[in-house]
TORKERO-759217 format. One record per residue (C-alpha): residue number from 1; x, y, z. Coordinates in nm, 2 decimals. Example, Ala and Ser with C-alpha at 12.3 -4.5 7.8 and 13.67 -1.06 7.14 Angstrom:
2
+------+--------+--------+--------+
| resi |      u |      v |      w |
+------+--------+--------+--------+
|    1 |   1.23 |  -0.45 |   0.78 |
|    2 |   1.37 |  -0.11 |   0.71 |
+------+--------+--------+--------+
//
This chain:
345
+------+--------+--------+--------+
| resi |      u |      v |      w |
+------+--------+--------+--------+
|    1 |   3.35 |  -0.50 |   9.50 |
|    2 |   3.17 |  -0.30 |   9.24 |
|    3 |   3.18 |   0.07 |   9.28 |
|    4 |   2.98 |   0.35 |   9.12 |
|    5 |   3.07 |   0.72 |   9.17 |
|    6 |   2.93 |   1.04 |   9.05 |
|    7 |   3.25 |   1.11 |   8.86 |
|    8 |   3.16 |   0.84 |   8.61 |
|    9 |   3.01 |   0.95 |   8.29 |
|   10 |   2.70 |   0.74 |   8.31 |
|   11 |   2.64 |   0.64 |   8.67 |
|   12 |   2.26 |   0.61 |   8.62 |
|   13 |   2.30 |   0.33 |   8.37 |
|   14 |   2.56 |   0.15 |   8.57 |
|   15 |   2.37 |   0.14 |   8.90 |
|   16 |   2.18 |  -0.17 |   9.00 |
|   17 |   1.81 |  -0.11 |   9.08 |
|   18 |   1.78 |   0.09 |   9.40 |
|   19 |   1.58 |  -0.06 |   9.69 |
|   20 |   1.46 |   0.29 |   9.78 |
|   21 |   1.51 |   0.65 |   9.66 |
|   22 |   1.79 |   0.72 |   9.92 |
|   23 |   2.01 |   0.45 |   9.75 |
|   24 |   1.97 |   0.60 |   9.40 |
|   25 |   2.24 |   0.78 |   9.20 |
|   26 |   2.01 |   1.08 |   9.16 |
|   27 |   1.98 |   1.13 |   9.54 |
|   28 |   2.35 |   1.07 |   9.58 |
|   29 |   2.42 |   1.34 |   9.32 |
|   30 |   2.20 |   1.58 |   9.51 |
|   31 |   2.36 |   1.49 |   9.84 |
|   32 |   2.70 |   1.61 |   9.72 |
|   33 |   2.60 |   1.88 |   9.48 |
|   34 |   2.77 |   2.21 |   9.53 |
|   35 |   3.04 |   2.06 |   9.76 |
|   36 |   3.37 |   1.89 |   9.74 |
|   37 |   3.22 |   1.57 |   9.88 |
|   38 |   3.20 |   1.25 |   9.67 |
|   39 |   2.92 |   1.00 |   9.64 |
|   40 |   2.99 |   0.63 |   9.60 |
|   41 |   2.77 |   0.32 |   9.57 |
|   42 |   2.94 |   0.00 |   9.67 |
|   43 |   2.75 |  -0.31 |   9.57 |
|   44 |   2.77 |  -0.69 |   9.52 |
|   45 |   2.57 |  -0.98 |   9.40 |
|   46 |   2.39 |  -0.79 |   9.12 |
|   47 |   2.27 |  -0.53 |   9.36 |
|   48 |   2.14 |  -0.76 |   9.63 |
|   49 |   2.39 |  -0.59 |   9.87 |
|   50 |   2.42 |  -0.21 |   9.84 |
|   51 |   2.60 |   0.06 |  10.04 |
|   52 |   2.57 |   0.42 |   9.93 |
|   53 |   2.81 |   0.66 |  10.11 |
|   54 |   2.92 |   1.02 |  10.09 |
|   55 |   3.30 |   1.08 |  10.13 |
|   56 |   3.39 |   1.40 |  10.31 |
|   57 |   3.73 |   1.55 |  10.39 |
|   58 |   3.77 |   1.71 |  10.73 |
|   59 |   4.01 |   2.00 |  10.70 |
|   60 |   4.04 |   2.05 |  11.08 |
|   61 |   4.17 |   1.70 |  11.13 |
|   62 |   4.30 |   1.60 |  10.79 |
|   63 |   4.08 |   1.29 |  10.78 |
|   64 |   3.83 |   1.14 |  10.53 |
|   65 |   3.51 |   0.98 |  10.66 |
|   66 |   3.21 |   0.82 |  10.50 |
|   67 |   2.85 |   0.86 |  10.59 |
|   68 |   2.52 |   0.73 |  10.45 |
|   69 |   2.33 |   0.99 |  10.25 |
|   70 |   2.09 |   1.20 |  10.46 |
|   71 |   1.76 |   1.02 |  10.51 |
|   72 |   1.69 |   0.65 |  10.51 |
|   73 |   1.95 |   0.42 |  10.35 |
|   74 |   2.22 |   0.21 |  10.52 |
|   75 |   2.34 |  -0.13 |  10.40 |
|   76 |   2.07 |  -0.30 |  10.20 |
|   77 |   2.09 |  -0.68 |  10.20 |
|   78 |   1.83 |  -0.88 |  10.02 |
|   79 |   1.70 |  -1.16 |  10.25 |
|   80 |   1.83 |  -1.41 |  10.01 |
|   81 |   2.19 |  -1.30 |  10.06 |
|   82 |   2.35 |  -1.54 |  10.31 |
|   83 |   2.53 |  -1.44 |  10.62 |
|   84 |   2.86 |  -1.55 |  10.47 |
|   85 |   2.80 |  -1.34 |  10.16 |
|   86 |   2.70 |  -1.04 |  10.37 |
|   87 |   3.02 |  -1.07 |  10.56 |
|   88 |   3.22 |  -1.10 |  10.24 |
|   89 |   3.05 |  -0.80 |  10.09 |
|   90 |   3.13 |  -0.58 |  10.40 |
|   91 |   3.49 |  -0.70 |  10.41 |
|   92 |   3.53 |  -0.60 |  10.04 |
|   93 |   3.36 |  -0.26 |  10.10 |
|   94 |   3.58 |  -0.20 |  10.41 |
|   95 |   3.89 |  -0.26 |  10.20 |
|   96 |   3.77 |  -0.03 |   9.92 |
|   97 |   3.70 |   0.25 |  10.17 |
|   98 |   4.04 |   0.21 |  10.34 |
|   99 |   4.20 |   0.23 |  10.00 |
|  100 |   4.04 |   0.57 |   9.96 |
|  101 |   4.17 |   0.69 |  10.29 |
|  102 |   3.84 |   0.66 |  10.48 |
|  103 |   3.89 |   0.61 |  10.86 |
|  104 |   3.53 |   0.59 |  10.98 |
|  105 |   3.18 |   0.53 |  10.85 |
|  106 |   2.85 |   0.66 |  10.99 |
|  107 |   2.57 |   0.43 |  10.88 |
|  108 |   2.21 |   0.52 |  10.89 |
|  109 |   1.98 |   0.21 |  10.91 |
|  110 |   1.65 |   0.25 |  10.73 |
|  111 |   1.35 |   0.05 |  10.86 |
|  112 |   1.20 |   0.06 |  10.51 |
|  113 |   1.42 |  -0.19 |  10.34 |
|  114 |   1.60 |  -0.51 |  10.46 |
|  115 |   1.92 |  -0.42 |  10.63 |
|  116 |   2.24 |  -0.61 |  10.68 |
|  117 |   2.34 |  -0.65 |  11.05 |
|  118 |   2.57 |  -0.38 |  11.19 |
|  119 |   2.93 |  -0.45 |  11.09 |
|  120 |   3.17 |  -0.59 |  11.35 |
|  121 |   3.28 |  -0.32 |  11.59 |
|  122 |   2.99 |  -0.09 |  11.52 |
|  123 |   2.89 |   0.14 |  11.80 |
|  124 |   2.53 |   0.27 |  11.85 |
|  125 |   2.48 |   0.64 |  11.77 |
|  126 |   2.10 |   0.67 |  11.73 |
|  127 |   1.85 |   0.43 |  11.88 |
|  128 |   1.48 |   0.40 |  11.88 |
|  129 |   1.41 |   0.71 |  11.66 |
|  130 |   1.05 |   0.69 |  11.54 |
|  131 |   0.94 |   0.75 |  11.18 |
|  132 |   0.58 |   0.73 |  11.05 |
|  133 |   0.45 |   0.52 |  10.76 |
|  134 |   0.10 |   0.58 |  10.64 |
|  135 |  -0.07 |   0.30 |  10.44 |
|  136 |  -0.26 |   0.41 |  10.13 |
|  137 |  -0.58 |   0.27 |   9.99 |
|  138 |  -0.93 |   0.38 |   9.94 |
|  139 |  -1.01 |   0.73 |  10.06 |
|  140 |  -1.27 |   0.63 |  10.32 |
|  141 |  -1.03 |   0.40 |  10.50 |
|  142 |  -0.74 |   0.66 |  10.49 |
|  143 |  -0.98 |   0.93 |  10.62 |
|  144 |  -1.10 |   0.70 |  10.91 |
|  145 |  -0.74 |   0.62 |  11.00 |
|  146 |  -0.65 |   0.98 |  11.07 |
|  147 |  -0.68 |   1.14 |  11.41 |
|  148 |  -0.97 |   1.37 |  11.46 |
|  149 |  -0.76 |   1.68 |  11.49 |
|  150 |  -0.61 |   1.61 |  11.15 |
|  151 |  -0.95 |   1.57 |  10.99 |
|  152 |  -1.06 |   1.89 |  11.16 |
|  153 |  -0.76 |   2.08 |  11.02 |
|  154 |  -0.83 |   1.96 |  10.66 |
|  155 |  -1.20 |   2.06 |  10.69 |
|  156 |  -1.09 |   2.40 |  10.81 |
|  157 |  -0.86 |   2.45 |  10.52 |
|  158 |  -1.13 |   2.35 |  10.27 |
|  159 |  -1.38 |   2.58 |  10.45 |
|  160 |  -1.14 |   2.87 |  10.41 |
|  161 |  -1.12 |   2.81 |  10.04 |
|  162 |  -0.77 |   2.67 |  10.03 |
|  163 |  -0.69 |   2.45 |   9.73 |
|  164 |  -0.41 |   2.19 |   9.72 |
|  165 |  -0.24 |   2.08 |   9.40 |
|  166 |   0.05 |   1.85 |   9.31 |
|  167 |   0.25 |   1.83 |   8.99 |
|  168 |   0.58 |   1.71 |   8.86 |
|  169 |   0.84 |   1.95 |   8.98 |
|  170 |   1.01 |   2.18 |   8.73 |
|  171 |   1.34 |   2.38 |   8.77 |
|  172 |   1.13 |   2.69 |   8.83 |
|  173 |   0.95 |   2.52 |   9.12 |
|  174 |   1.28 |   2.48 |   9.31 |
|  175 |   1.46 |   2.79 |   9.20 |
|  176 |   1.58 |   3.06 |   9.44 |
|  177 |   1.28 |   3.27 |   9.54 |
|  178 |   1.02 |   3.02 |   9.42 |
|  179 |   0.72 |   2.98 |   9.66 |
|  180 |   0.85 |   2.64 |   9.79 |
|  181 |   1.20 |   2.77 |   9.85 |
|  182 |   1.08 |   3.09 |  10.02 |
|  183 |   0.84 |   2.90 |  10.25 |
|  184 |   1.09 |   2.62 |  10.33 |
|  185 |   1.38 |   2.85 |  10.41 |
|  186 |   1.16 |   3.08 |  10.62 |
|  187 |   1.04 |   2.78 |  10.81 |
|  188 |   1.39 |   2.66 |  10.88 |
|  189 |   1.49 |   3.01 |  10.99 |
|  190 |   1.19 |   3.03 |  11.23 |
|  191 |   1.28 |   2.69 |  11.38 |
|  192 |   1.65 |   2.80 |  11.41 |
|  193 |   1.74 |   2.48 |  11.23 |
|  194 |   2.10 |   2.38 |  11.16 |
|  195 |   2.27 |   2.53 |  10.86 |
|  196 |   2.28 |   2.19 |  10.68 |
|  197 |   1.90 |   2.19 |  10.67 |
|  198 |   1.92 |   2.48 |  10.42 |
|  199 |   2.03 |   2.34 |  10.09 |
|  200 |   2.21 |   2.52 |   9.80 |
|  201 |   2.08 |   2.57 |   9.45 |
|  202 |   2.28 |   2.28 |   9.31 |
|  203 |   2.10 |   2.04 |   9.55 |
|  204 |   1.76 |   2.14 |   9.41 |
|  205 |   1.89 |   2.14 |   9.05 |
|  206 |   2.01 |   1.78 |   9.10 |
|  207 |   1.68 |   1.67 |   9.25 |
|  208 |   1.47 |   1.81 |   8.97 |
|  209 |   1.69 |   1.67 |   8.69 |
|  210 |   1.73 |   1.32 |   8.83 |
|  211 |   1.49 |   1.08 |   8.65 |
|  212 |   1.50 |   0.83 |   8.93 |
|  213 |   1.36 |   1.05 |   9.21 |
|  214 |   1.00 |   1.12 |   9.08 |
|  215 |   1.02 |   1.47 |   9.23 |
|  216 |   0.68 |   1.62 |   9.29 |
|  217 |   0.59 |   1.97 |   9.43 |
|  218 |   0.28 |   2.03 |   9.62 |
|  219 |   0.13 |   2.37 |   9.69 |
|  220 |  -0.17 |   2.51 |   9.88 |
|  221 |  -0.31 |   2.84 |   9.76 |
|  222 |  -0.57 |   3.07 |   9.92 |
|  223 |  -0.85 |   3.24 |   9.74 |
|  224 |  -0.62 |   3.52 |   9.64 |
|  225 |  -0.38 |   3.28 |   9.48 |
|  226 |  -0.11 |   3.31 |   9.75 |
|  227 |   0.08 |   3.00 |   9.84 |
|  228 |   0.03 |   2.91 |  10.20 |
|  229 |   0.21 |   2.58 |  10.22 |
|  230 |   0.44 |   2.39 |   9.99 |
|  231 |   0.63 |   2.06 |   9.99 |
|  232 |   0.85 |   1.83 |   9.79 |
|  233 |   0.78 |   1.45 |   9.76 |
|  234 |   1.01 |   1.18 |   9.63 |
|  235 |   0.86 |   0.86 |   9.47 |
|  236 |   1.02 |   0.52 |   9.45 |
|  237 |   0.79 |   0.26 |   9.31 |
|  238 |   0.51 |   0.19 |   9.56 |
|  239 |   0.66 |   0.43 |   9.82 |
|  240 |   0.62 |   0.81 |   9.84 |
|  241 |   0.84 |   1.01 |  10.07 |
|  242 |   0.74 |   1.34 |  10.23 |
|  243 |   1.08 |   1.52 |  10.18 |
|  244 |   1.08 |   1.90 |  10.26 |
|  245 |   0.80 |   2.14 |  10.34 |
|  246 |   0.73 |   2.49 |  10.47 |
|  247 |   0.42 |   2.71 |  10.54 |
|  248 |   0.33 |   3.07 |  10.62 |
|  249 |   0.21 |   3.15 |  10.97 |
|  250 |  -0.15 |   3.18 |  10.83 |
|  251 |  -0.10 |   2.85 |  10.65 |
|  252 |  -0.01 |   2.67 |  10.97 |
|  253 |  -0.31 |   2.82 |  11.15 |
|  254 |  -0.55 |   2.73 |  10.87 |
|  255 |  -0.45 |   2.36 |  10.83 |
|  256 |  -0.28 |   2.41 |  10.49 |
|  257 |  -0.01 |   2.16 |  10.55 |
|  258 |  -0.26 |   1.90 |  10.67 |
|  259 |  -0.46 |   1.96 |  10.35 |
|  260 |  -0.14 |   1.92 |  10.14 |
|  261 |  -0.04 |   1.59 |  10.29 |
|  262 |  -0.39 |   1.46 |  10.26 |
|  263 |  -0.41 |   1.56 |   9.89 |
|  264 |  -0.07 |   1.39 |   9.83 |
|  265 |  -0.20 |   1.07 |   9.99 |
|  266 |  -0.52 |   1.07 |   9.79 |
|  267 |  -0.34 |   1.13 |   9.46 |
|  268 |  -0.07 |   0.88 |   9.53 |
|  269 |  -0.32 |   0.61 |   9.62 |
|  270 |  -0.49 |   0.65 |   9.29 |
|  271 |  -0.15 |   0.63 |   9.12 |
|  272 |  -0.06 |   0.29 |   9.26 |
|  273 |   0.15 |   0.41 |   9.56 |
|  274 |   0.10 |   0.18 |   9.86 |
|  275 |   0.26 |   0.38 |  10.14 |
|  276 |   0.34 |   0.74 |  10.23 |
|  277 |   0.66 |   0.77 |  10.44 |
|  278 |   0.61 |   1.08 |  10.65 |
|  279 |   0.93 |   1.07 |  10.85 |
|  280 |   0.97 |   1.16 |  11.21 |
|  281 |   1.04 |   1.45 |  11.44 |
|  282 |   1.36 |   1.60 |  11.55 |
|  283 |   1.31 |   1.40 |  11.87 |
|  284 |   1.04 |   1.14 |  11.95 |
|  285 |   0.72 |   1.30 |  12.07 |
|  286 |   0.79 |   1.66 |  11.95 |
|  287 |   0.53 |   1.87 |  11.76 |
|  288 |   0.66 |   1.76 |  11.42 |
|  289 |   0.63 |   1.39 |  11.51 |
|  290 |   0.27 |   1.45 |  11.65 |
|  291 |   0.17 |   1.62 |  11.33 |
|  292 |   0.29 |   1.32 |  11.13 |
|  293 |   0.13 |   1.07 |  11.36 |
|  294 |  -0.20 |   1.25 |  11.32 |
|  295 |  -0.23 |   1.10 |  10.97 |
|  296 |  -0.25 |   0.75 |  11.11 |
|  297 |  -0.04 |   0.46 |  11.01 |
|  298 |   0.24 |   0.30 |  11.22 |
|  299 |   0.57 |   0.37 |  11.38 |
|  300 |   0.89 |   0.23 |  11.25 |
|  301 |   1.22 |   0.26 |  11.42 |
|  302 |   1.52 |   0.42 |  11.27 |
|  303 |   1.88 |   0.38 |  11.41 |
|  304 |   2.24 |   0.46 |  11.32 |
|  305 |   2.58 |   0.32 |  11.40 |
|  306 |   2.94 |   0.42 |  11.36 |
|  307 |   3.23 |   0.20 |  11.25 |
|  308 |   3.60 |   0.29 |  11.29 |
|  309 |   3.80 |   0.15 |  11.00 |
|  310 |   4.14 |   0.29 |  11.07 |
|  311 |   4.18 |   0.31 |  11.45 |
|  312 |   4.52 |   0.47 |  11.46 |
|  313 |   4.42 |   0.75 |  11.23 |
|  314 |   4.08 |   0.79 |  11.40 |
|  315 |   4.24 |   0.81 |  11.75 |
|  316 |   4.49 |   1.07 |  11.63 |
|  317 |   4.21 |   1.28 |  11.48 |
|  318 |   4.02 |   1.27 |  11.81 |
|  319 |   4.32 |   1.38 |  12.01 |
|  320 |   4.38 |   1.66 |  11.76 |
|  321 |   4.02 |   1.78 |  11.77 |
|  322 |   4.02 |   1.77 |  12.15 |
|  323 |   4.33 |   1.99 |  12.15 |
|  324 |   4.16 |   2.23 |  11.91 |
|  325 |   3.85 |   2.26 |  12.12 |
|  326 |   4.04 |   2.28 |  12.45 |
|  327 |   3.86 |   1.97 |  12.59 |
|  328 |   3.97 |   1.64 |  12.73 |
|  329 |   3.98 |   1.34 |  12.49 |
|  330 |   3.75 |   1.15 |  12.72 |
|  331 |   3.48 |   1.42 |  12.69 |
|  332 |   3.50 |   1.41 |  12.31 |
|  333 |   3.47 |   1.03 |  12.31 |
|  334 |   3.18 |   1.03 |  12.55 |
|  335 |   2.97 |   1.26 |  12.33 |
|  336 |   2.70 |   1.12 |  12.10 |
|  337 |   2.88 |   1.26 |  11.80 |
|  338 |   3.02 |   1.02 |  11.55 |
|  339 |   3.29 |   1.03 |  11.44 |
|  340 |   3.40 |   1.20 |  11.76 |
|  341 |   3.64 |   1.43 |  11.58 |
|  342 |   3.34 |   1.61 |  11.42 |
|  343 |   3.26 |   1.76 |  11.76 |
|  344 |   3.20 |   2.13 |  11.74 |
|  345 |   3.22 |   2.23 |  12.11 |
+------+--------+--------+--------+
//
């Protein structure tokens, strides 16, 4: 089993070609920036099988667990890798993780790249979560493929004199107090999002300095030059990802975010990008999902599974966590949280 970690001096040059941005060393470095977590990439067969993970220590239970980087990764397996070799690669990865004291693995399963089947003993954690993929091409076809309400919002933004621009992101674009950061963080506060949706400075510094992420910042300004909406996009070859975004109250009302995504699609299409991955909502059918669906395209299905590697250590951690929370072990185990010892209430 070949292993790359962010502690190495030159991880970027040692990594095999990533099948998508979420497998890359740059994204892995951002995922653990400013924390005590560690990023690893386990790979076999010249990169035809890849598993990126973040290793985290749980002080409350004294355990170490692994999880796919946030977003859309999982266990990539080129279709040419045989079932026997997939099994062999997982067995080696499992052993490597156990050697590092990992007792469980949370695996996100991206619908964007070929995935290995769930490992033996995997339990379902997330099923049927929708994510939107917008095909890019000529402007007329993309425009016709959008829902009428989306086109109406874009026309409204243009009528109000809003102008959307996109450019390669610089450190200033993602610094504390920048228009993007201010709008994104205000949006997360308005939605009362979880704390882990608000990222520290090192996260953005890692994103903007990674050469394998193609970080782009988009902004929509009004006639007075005020930014009404802003977003970050990540590019990987023919695929562009809509990563993080925020808008003012007036920007939301004026269609600024619709205009920004439309401009990103138009520019990406002329730059050889084939698809814009918009992502999904917090739950299927919510307002965020409907906004993304309005740009047309198709639904893909995202899922996630959990795998217990060290049953004795895992079971002991669940018992300990139940005691700490004053709950029954059965209640902890029945929750949709994985690993169960991460339960908060």
